[in-house]
Each structure stands twice: as structure tokens, then as C-alpha cells.
N, C-alpha and C positions, 0 to 999 in steps of 0.2 A: 543550491537553491531548491526551494520547494514551492509547490502550488497546492492550495487547498482545493480538493475536488468535490467533496460532499460531506454531509453530516447525516447520520441516520440514528433514530431512536428505536429501541425495541425493549421487550420484556423478556428476561431470561427464564430458565426452567423453574426457578424458585419464586418467580413473580417480581423480581427486582428490576426497576427501570434502568436501562443502560443507554448511553449516548456515545457513539463512536464518530471520530473525525478522520477522514481519509485524505492523504496527501500524496502527490506525485513528487518524487525527489529526482533532481537532475544534477548529475555530476559531469563536468567537462574533463575529458581525458585527452592527453596529447602524447604522441610518440614523435620520434624524429621525422616521420613521414606522414602522419595522420593526425587529425583533430576530430573528435567525435563526442557525442553526448551519450551517457549511459543513464538509464532510468531505473528507479526503484520505487518503493512504497513505504509510507509510514502510516500506522494506525495508532491513534491516541484515544484512550477512553477518557471522557470528561471526569476529572477528579480521580483518575486511576492510572493504570499502566499504559505504556506505549511500547511499540515495537517497530523497528526500522530494518528493512532489507534493501541494501543499496546494490546498484549495478546488476539488476536482474536481466536486462536486455538493452540493446541499442536500437531496437525497432519500436518506433512510436505507436504503431498500430497494435503491436502485441501488448505493450504496457497498458494501452487503453482497454484492450480486451480483459486483461487481468484486473484492472481497477473496476471495471463494470461488474465482473464476477464477485469481487470482494464487497462492493457497495450493495449490489442487489441481494446478496445473501447475508448481509450484515455481519461479516466476519470481524471478530474482535482481535485485539493484539495477541492474545494467547493462541489463536488459531492461524495466524498469518504464515508462519514458517511451514506448517503442514500443507496449507493450501498452495503455497508457492511451489513446494517440492512436488506435489501431485500435478500441478499445472505445467511444470517444466517437463 
């Protein structure tokens, strides 16, 4: 399952207009003793690339923090993996 969180527009270094859509992804995990949700992120550029990283955390507050960072800084699909790696 996924929820659209935000859309942001910006202009890149060469003056091209870009539009990014940010999504929270939710996967349900089940073991013999536990049932929990894991959260991830998908960023899709309008008429362009998209990148998804699933199962980043099981903590809702932490994924909210990450999504806020991504949206506020207008991170695109190409930069998602680097930002998540640094954030972890």
C-alpha cells in the first residue's frame, strides 16, 4: 500500500522545471509471533524516473522525519538512495 504525501516543483541547475511526487509505502510483515508494518518511500518525477526504497523502518515517527527531509529539500529519485543511506 502507498499514500501520496506531497508534490513539489523546482527548477534544476540548468533551468529545467521538475515536479516530484512523494509517497509513503507501507508493507505488512508477519512472522510466527509478530505482525508489524514497515515503511518506505517512493519518489516519482512527473514524466520521468522513479525510485522506491521499501522497509526502511518500522517506526512511524522516523519515516515521517525522513519524508519531511525529502520533501523540504526537494530530493529527486536519483538522490533518494544517498539521502536514505546518510539518514540511517
